[in-house]
N, C-alpha and C positions, 0 to 999 in steps of 0.2 A: 576471677573470670566473670565477664559481664555477659549475662544472658540477653539474647535478642528478643525484643518485644515484637508482637505482630506487626506494629507499624514500621519497625526498622528492618524487618526481614525482606529479602529480595522478592520483588513481585513475581508471581507465577505467570508464565507465558499465557497469552490469551488464546482461547480455543478458536479455531477457524469458524467463521459464520456458517450456519447450516446452508446446505445447497438446496436450491429450489428448482423445480422443473422449469425448463427453458420455454420462453415465448418465441416460437419459430417464425413469426410473421416477417421480421426484418430480413433474415437470410433468404426466405422464400421469395420476397419481392426483388431483392438484389439478384438472386439466381435467375429469375425470369428475365430481368433486364439484360444480364450478361449473356444468357442463353440466346436471346433473340438477336442482340447486336453483335457481340464478340463471337459467340459460337456460330451464329448464322454466317458471319463473314468468313470464318475459318473453314466452314464446310463448303461454301461457295468456291473458295480458293482451291481447296483440295479435299474431296469428300473423306478419303481415308484418314488424312491428318486431322480433319475437323471433327470426326467422330471421337477420336481419342482425346483431342484437345478439350472438347466440351465435357466429356466425362471426368477427366482427371483434374482439370483446372477450375471448372465451375462447380460441379456437384461434389467431388471429393475435396478439392482444395478449399472452397468457400466453407463447406461444412466443418472441415478440420480446424480452420482458423477460428470459426465461430465458437466451437466447443472449447478450444484451448484458451480463448479470450475469456471464457466464462469459468475457467478453473477446472475443467474436466479432462480426463484422459479419453480421447475420442474413441479408441478401440473398445474400451470397457463400457463407456456410456452407451454406445450404440448397440452393443451386443456382438461385436466382432470377436471378442474374446469371452470365454474360451471357444475353441472350435471342436465340435463333436461330430463324428463321422455318421452315426446312425440317423440323426435328424436331417443332416445335409443330404444323404442319399435318398431318404424318404421324400424330402422336398423336391428333389429332381424328378422322382417317379411321379409325384403329384402334378408337377408342371407338365410332364408329357401327357398324362391322362387328361388333364384339364384342357389342354390345347385342343384335343380332338372332341371332348365332350361338350365344351362350351364356347371356346374362342372361335372355332371353325364355323359353327352354325350362327353365332352372333354376327361375325364379320360377313358371312354370306348374306344374311338378311339385310344388313346395312348396305351392302353393295347393290342389292336389288332395289332398294328404296331411293337411292340417290341418283341424280342424272349422270349420264356418261361423262360429261365434262368434269364433274367433280371427282369421279373415280380416277380420271386421267390426271387431274391436278395434284391429287394426293396419293398417287401411286408410288409406293416406297421403292419399287424396283428401279426407279431412275437412279438410285444410289449406286447401282452397279454398272451404269453406262460408262463406256470409255475408260475403264480401269485396267491398269496393268496387273500382272499376276501378283506382284508384291502388294499392290494396293488392295486387290481383292482379299488377300490374306489378312491385311491390316483391318479391313472393314469387317471381315468375319470374326476376327479376334475382338474388335471393338464391340460388335453386336452381342457376342456370346460370352465375353468375359468382362470387358470394360463397363458396358452398360449395366449388367446385373450387379456388379460390385459397387460402382459409384452411385448409381441411382438408388439402390436399396439403402446404402449408407445415408444418403441425404433424405429421401422421402420417408422411409420407415424409421431409420435410426434417429433422425432429428425432428422432422416435421410431425410424423405420427406420434412419436414418443412425447414431444412437447405439447401436443394437443390432448393427449390422453390424461384424464383426471385420475387422482389417486384412488386405489381400491377402497371401498367396494363399489364406487361409481362405475357406470357402464362405459365401456370404451367404444361403443358402436358409433357414436357421432364422430369421434376422431378417426376411426377406421374409414368411414364413408367420405368424410371431407378430404382426407389424404388421398384416397383412391381417385376422387374427382380431380383434384389438383394435379396428381401424377399424370392422369390422362390428358388434361388440358395442356400440360407442358409440351406434349408431343405435337400440338398444333395440327391435328388431323381429325376433322369432324367425321370422316367416314369410319375411322377406327376408334372413335371415342368410347362407345359403349363396350367394345371388346376390351379396351385397356382399363376401363373402370372395373370390369369384372376381374381382370388380372390384378389390379391394385387391391381389390378386396381380398383376393387369394393371398397375395404376398403379405398384406397387413395382418390377415388372420393367422398365418403361419408365424409371424413375428410375435403376435400376442400369445399364441398357444405355446411356443417354445422358448420365448425369451431370448432368442438368438437371431441374428441377421442371416445366418448361413442357409437355413431351409428356404427362406424367401429368395435369396440370391440364387440358390440351385434351381428353384422352380422358374425363376426369371430366365436363367440361362437355358434351361430345358425348352421353354416356350420359344425363345429366340432361335435356338439351334434347330429345332424341328421345323419351324416355319421357313427358315433360311434354306435348309437342305431341300425341303419340298419345292421351294421356288426354283432353286438351281436345277433340280431334276426336271421340273416342268419346262424350264427355259431351254434345256438341252434336247428335250424330246418334242418340243413344239415344231410344227411344220413350218417350212419357209424361213428358218433361221430366226430373224428378229420379229417375225409376224406375231400378232397377238394370238394367244391360245384360244381354243374354243370355250364357250361358256361352261361353267362347272355344272355337272349333272346334280340336281338336288337329291337324287337317290344316293349318290356317293357321299354327299354331306350328311345325310341321315345315317348312313352306314358307319361313317367315321364317328359321328356323335354317339351312336350306340356302343361302339367298341370303347370309346373313351369313358362312357358312363360305367361300363362293366369294369374298366380299369380302376375307376374311382371307388367303386364298391369293394373291389378286391383289396385296395389299399386301406379302406376303412376297416376291413376285417384284420389286416395285418396290424394296424394300430391298436385294435382291441386286444389282441393276444400278445403284442409286444409293446408295452407302454414306453420302452426306452426310446422309441422313435420321436417322442415329444421332448426329449432332453429334460432340463431342469424345470422348465415352465416358468413364466413370469419374469419380470424385469429384476435385475440386481439392484439393491439399495443404492441410492445416489451417492452415499458416502463412499462406497466401494470404487466409484468412478472418479473420486477427487484426485486431481493431479498433485503430486508431491512438490513441495517448494512453492515459490511465488509464481504468479502468472506473468509471463513475458509481456512486454508492451505490445500494443497493436502493430506499430510499424515493424517491430522485430518479427512478429508472426507473419505479416503480410509480405514482407520483402522477399523471402526466398521463393514464394509462389509467383510473385510478379516477375522476378528475374528469370525463373525457369520458363514461364510462359513466353516471355519476350524472346529469350534465346531460341525457343522452339519455333517461333514465328519467323525470326530472322533466318534460322536454319532452313526452314521450308523455302523461303525466297531464294536462298543461295543454292540449294540443291535442285529445286524444280522451278526455276524462274519462268521457263517457257510454258510449263504445264499450268502454272497459276494464271499466266496471261491468257492462255487458251480457255481455261475454265471461266474466267470473268467475261471473255468475249462470247462464249456460248450462252451465258445468262442474258446478255443483251440481245442475242439473236437465237431465240428458242426454236425448236423444231417439234411439230406434233408427232406423237408416237404412231408408228406404222400399225395399221389395222390388219386383221386376218385376211381381208380380201384385197390388200394393196396390190397394185399392178407390179408384175415382175421387174419392169423398168425402174419403178420407184424404189423397189427393194435393192436393186443393183446400185442405183444412184446413192442411196443412203450408206450402203456398204463401202462404196468408194470414198465417200466423205469420211467415214470412220478410219479407213486406212490412211487418208491424207492427214487426218489429225495426229495419228500416231507418228507419221513421218515428220510432221512439223514439230512435234514435241521432241523427237530425237535430234532434230536439226538437219534431217536429210533433205527437206525442201523448205523454202522460205515460209515464214509464218503468214505472210501476205497471201500466198497461194491458197492456203486453207481458209483464211478469213474471207477471201473473196467468194469462194464456193459456198461456205457456210451462210454468208449474207444473202447470196442469191437464192439458195434453197429456203431459207427462212422467209424471205419476202415473197417467194413464189407460192408458198403454202399457208401463209398467214391468213388470207381470207377464208380458207376452209376451216381453220382452227376457230376463227371468230364466228363462223356460222354455227358451229357446234355449241357455242356459248349462248 
């Protein structure tokens, strides 16, 4: 019997190379370009479709491909797994209280400082204009579910985590940079400071709990409360589509006080129930290693490209007239009606809205709506320009 020498023995399998924290600059730049060009075009074609398209295919899809290409399991790396109920519910409560305590007064102050034309230009309520009931439901779902899930996955799970240095170095710089970039992505100078504050909150929850879910829940709570308040205000506003009265600063102060008391109460809850923080801290990178080899980049990208293309083609097939109308409206914009708009103007705008719905259904020719839209746009264009 011949004994094997060390040189003749079968070589041991090589250990995988150590995983390093990711440099998130490349996916962030790509995401910004896709967000502006592709996501912007999708939202112009159909706002409800565009919201979901942007969140799923740009923030979630791009981030997922990037992590898989680097050899990670995306759900584990970003902190989607495991899901713990106590930190998630706590994050939702923090999001509600923070909205009243800080977001409302910050946004109110910003709106007082900017000129009226800027408030009009970046008024997010335009997203709800001329939407069917199905589209309204899709938008609400996109704002309260799609955006929190996909944006937190990308901005906190990839960008912030990639920028955060290993302990014991401070994570403050990564937290602030991510919050600023998160806010800048929304392309809204009026809401910039309020979204920076939100980014700091979501990022702090991520650092404190080691999970994406508390930040997602806080994000969802913020969007849900703000949307519900807008819908209530729009229904109770006088003259239908007319602009609501200026917000009373005493109401803002009262809401901020209630929110601050809520945050103090939640702080006490966390002190006596440490379970609301979950495990705390990130999982080791090795736990996030994907088993087996890393698929090729084309194999990773192809399913997302096919799915996004199919969805775009499907939109064109299902809502061809609606897409055409949306693009026409971009070319011929209308100024928002003010609170003191003449009754005749309000009636004229309401008739135009009804004509658009009829043209979309095919009840009247597209040209009939387009002619009236063009007339109104050109008639009121000088007034809009004077405001600028």
